[in-house]
N, C-alpha and C positions, 0 to 999 in steps of 0.2 A: 332467689326463690328456693325454698326447701322442699325436698321430696318427702311427702307425707304418706306415700303409698303403703308403707309398712307400719303406719301408726296403729297402735292398739288403743282404741278409744274407750274411755270409761266415763260413765255418767256421774255427775256430781252427787255426793251423798246428801246434799242439801236440796235436791230437786223435789223431793216429796212425791215423786211419781206423777206429777201433773203435766209433764211434757215441756214445761218452760224451764229449761236448764242448760247448762253447758256440759261439754264433754272434754276431757283432758287426755292427752297422750303423753306419757312420760317415758316411753320405751325407746325413744329416738336419741341417738348419741348427740349430746351437746345442746339439745333444745327441749322445750316443753311446748306443746301445741295445744291450743284451746279453740273450740268451735261451738257454734250454736247447734243444739240438738235438733232444732226444727229446720235447719238449713244445712244438712250434712254435706252437700256438694258446694256450699258457699265457701267464703274465705275463712281462714283460720288465723288466729293471732299466734305469733311465735315468740317465745321468751327464752333467755338464757336460764339455766336451772337456778342460778343464784337470784335472778330477778323474781322467779316464781316463788322461791322460798320467802323472800321479803314480802311479796304480796300476801302469801298465806299467813305470815306473822301479823300483817295488818288486819286481815280478816279476823284472826283469833283475838286481836286486841280491840276489835269493834271500831277500827279507825274509819270505816266506810259506812257507818250507820247513817242512813239518810232519813 
């Protein structure tokens, strides 16, 4: 389990201000944490920085267009 107590959460720029979004913490050494903005006390997903960058590349390439 990772200690996320020092996480500096930032809201996704794609949220549009409607409250349905994710928050990302990139300030923790060796991990990137992601959580649901509507459930801030709930679980967070944790990724290696390299994994997060691959995910972002996929988003930019529209690989997840549903």
